[in-house]
C-alpha positions, 0 to 999 in steps of 0.5 A: 154471203148466205153462209155467214148469215146462217153462221150468225144465226147459229151463234144467236141460237146458242146465245138464246139457249144459254140465256134460257138456261141461265134464267131456268137455273136462276128460277130454280135457285141453282147456286152460281158454282153449279151454274158454272159447272153446267155451263161448262158441260154445255160448252163441252157438248157443243165443242164435241159436236162441232169437232165431229162435224169438222172432222167429217167434212175434212174426211170428205175432202180427203176422200175427194182428193184421193179419188182425184189422184186415183182418177188422174192415174187411171186416166194417164194409163187409159190415155196411153192405152187409147193413144190419146193426148193426156187429159187436162182437167180445168184447174180453176174448178172446185174439188167437187167439180174436178172429181166429178169431171175426172170420174166421168172421163174415166168412165167414158174412156173405160167404155171406149177401151171395152168397145175397141177390145170387143170390136177387135175380138169380133174382127179376129173371129171373122179373120179366123173364119176367112183364113181357114177358108182362104188358107192365109195367115191372120192379120198381124195385130197385138191382141193384148194392146188396146187397138188404135182407131187406125188399127181397127180401120186397117183391120176392117179394110183387110177383112173387106179385101179378104171377103172380096177375094172369097 
């Protein structure tokens, strides 16, 4: 795999740099004891750098897993509110892919919810105008809940018949 080749190159870079340092120290005439100390310093620097990089990537992974958990929760709620079957993510996808899919799905459902609520608001306003004219009672629908597509359809038909009556 390419990543293994790149990892091997990183190791050989390190070996070349260490060899170059040893040559320089030898040319300068730095005693063995100090060479060891300097080698120790190099080792410490590299260990710290790599440790930081690993920690950074671990934290990215944690953030993605948190986001997945939050999206799943949000999707469960949205699916219930929109009367949809629970969302099943493809389990065999990578963490990155799963996070993207779930986030996209949440965005789609949030838009659906917003659109339905908006349509309900419009229908209620039309209903109110017709009720005022015809002295009828408004259509019975829970305005706090997200209406189902059938609810909206029934409401539209109800308003169509009121409009015809008018």
